[in-house]
N, C-alpha and C positions, 0 to 999 in steps of 0.2 A: 606614140610621143616623138616630137621632130627634135635629136639629139644637137641639133645644130642650133636650135632656139633655148637649148636648156644651161640657163648659169649659175645652178645654185645645188647646194649639196641635197636640199629636199628631193633632185632628181633620181639618186642615188638611193635615197630611202625609199621613194616609188618604186623606181623599178634598176633591179642590179644586176649588171651580166658579168659574166663569168668566161675568161675563155682558158682553156687546156691546152695547150703543143703540147703533141707528144702522147696523148692520153691513153693510148694501148699500150701501157709498159705493165711493168711491176709494181711500181711508185704510182702510177692511173690507178690501176685497179684496187688500190688501196683507200687513196686519196679521194676521187670521184665521189663516191659514194657518198664520202663526209661531206663535200663541198653543194654538193646539188641540192640538200637540205639550207643551204643558207642565201642561194640566189633565185631568181624568177628565171631568167632566162641562163641556162650552161650552154656555150660551143665547144663543143671537144672537137678536135682536129687529130688528123693521121696523113700520112702518105699514102700514095695511091696504092702500093704494095700489101699496106695494113690495115687498109680503110676498110676491106670487106669484113677484117677480122672485129674491127671497131663496131661498125653497124650491126652484127648478131652479137656481140657482147649488150647491147643496150638495145638490143630489139623491144623489147618487152619490158622495160625500164618503166616502172608506174609510180617512180616519185612526183613529188607535187611542183618541179621545176620542167618548165620548157627545155627539150633540147635540141640544139641544133648540130648536126654531125656533118662536116665541110672535110673535104680533102684538102691535105696541103702540105706540099713540099716548101720551106724555109729559104729551099735555093732558088727559087722561081720569081719572080718581081709579080710576073702574072698570079700566080695563087695569092700572095699577100696581096694584092690589088683588087685584086675578085673579093676574099673575104671581109677588104674595108668597104668593099662597095655594098657586099650583102647585110655589113652590121648598118650601114646607113639609110641603104632602104626599108629595113625594119625597125628604124629608129630606135637601136640598142645603146643604152649608156651602159660604155663599159666601167665596169669598177677595179677588177681584177684582172691580171694576165699573170698564169705559171706556164711558166719555159722549161718542161720537160724531156724534148728532144736533146739527143746528142749521138756520137758516136766516138769510138775509140779504134785504132787502125793499129795493133800492135806490127813494129818494123824498127832493128836499129836503126839510127839516127842515120849511120850513112848508107841505109837502104830508102830510108824516105824520097819518095818521087813527087814531083811537081803535083800530082791527083791526090796523091796521098792527101800533101797537106793540104791545098784548094778545097778538098773534101770535107776535111775533119775543119777546119778554120769557118766553110760555110754554114755548115749545120750548127756550130757549137756556138760560134762569136758571131759572125756574120746575121746569121738568121735571129738572133738573140737582139740583138741593134736593131734591125729595121723591123721584127715584131714589136719591138717596145717601142720605138718611133712611131710606128701606125696608130697602137692604143692611146700614147701618149698626146696625138692629136684630137683624139677624142674625150681623154679624161679632162682636156685644158679646158675645153668648155660646160663641164661638168663637174668642177668641183674637186677635180683629184680621184686620186685610185694609189693601187698597188701593184708594183710587179716585180716579179720574182721568178728568177732563174735557180737551175740547178747547175752548181760548177762541179768542184771535185778537191778532194784533198791533194789531187796532184795537181790542182793550181795554186798549191801553198810550198810543198816538197816535190822533189823530181823523183823519180823511176824510172827504170833504164824500156827502153824500146817504146818510150811512149812521146817522143819530142813534139809531136803536131798537135796529141792531145795535152802534155802538161801546160804548152803555151798560150792555146787555145783558151783554158781553162783559166786559167793565172788572166787573160786578158778581160777577161768574162768578169772576173772579181773586181779587176780596176777598171770595167765599163761602167758598172754598177756602182761604183761611187760616182764616176764622174756625170753618170745621169742621174743620183739622186743629187748630187749638188746644184747641177743645173734646173732640176725639174721641180726642186723643195718651192720655189714662188708658187707653183700652181697645184700644192697639196697633195703632189705624188710621191709615193716611197718607192726608191728600189732596192732589193736587197738581195743576197743569192743566201744557197745554203749549202755545203762541200762536203759530200759524204765518202765516207770510208768505201770498202768493197762492200757491195751489197749482196745478199745472199738471196736469192729465190730459186724456185723452182728450174727456171734456163738452165743456171747457172751452178745447179747446187753440186752436181758431180764434180767439176772442175774443182769450186774453192774446198769443195770437203776432201778432196784428194793430197796426199801426203806431201807432192811439192810444193800446192798452191798453202798447205799448213804450215809449210817451214820459209815460205817467201813473204807470203801475206800475212797471217793470222797470228804469228811469232812479232809481227810490228809491232800489234795493237795490244797495249797495256792491260784492256778490261779482257783480252784473251777469247773475243768473241767477234762476228763478223754483223755489219747492219743488217739490218732487217726494212723491207719497203715501210713498216710501220714507224721505223723510227722517222725516216725522211718525212713522211706524211704528219706526223706530227708537229716537225719544226715548220715545215710550211705553212701548214695550220694555225700555228699560231704568229707567225711573223707575215701571213697574209689578216690576221684579224686586228681587231682595233686594242687588244693586250699590247698589240707591238707599235700602237698611233705615233711614239714616240723615237722607233728605228730606223734609220734611212742609211744607205750605202753600208751596210754592214754585209760580213760573209760567215754566217755561223755552219761551225764545224762539227760536222757529227762523225766521231771519226774512232770512238773509244780511246783516244789518247795518242796515235798514232804519230800525229804531228807536233808532239810534246817531247819526243826522243830526240 
């Protein structure tokens, strides 16, 4: 199927493709197996340094979806262009983009260097925009789709040592609103989810320490951290037809942190 010649919603019904950016993550580990049951083609991407882990993780996957594993550094215009060419050459109709990529570099505001600022912004905000723009060009030809990013509660409320991170996530939330407004005419929905601290195997020792419980857990009225399953459930809902009337929204998954 040539996606450039497909102008009806039937194309999505016949051949649906999902892209997950930053798939080798704690959220991705829970989310991807659920999503690959729903799509004919699934493109999973990771930065070159983590790409080997992604390949190993899905080497023997035996699901129904056809997996496409791709190296992608969202800071690279060439990488994004190469992915766009790959999509076009394979005639893939993009129904959904889920942007899991993100970075946080803790530093007091007075110690934030230009390099720290640029790196956080390039991955969290700039990368989200240019990936969204790339898939939107495909979606416009094919009846629309869903674009979804992972922002943060720190895009809504502040926290110390996170000047670049808070700014990037706040920008991501408002960018989703602007894109949702601009692209609604094409049937493209754009939403974000904003988690609180997410407990995983990678950060378990830190978050369960006495200092983290005092600084973080004490601020969550439900008195528990989020887990990857909480975020995956929100993404699955927003990406589904059950959320067909939701666009430009920020779904906060924070146990009540931001209401205090």
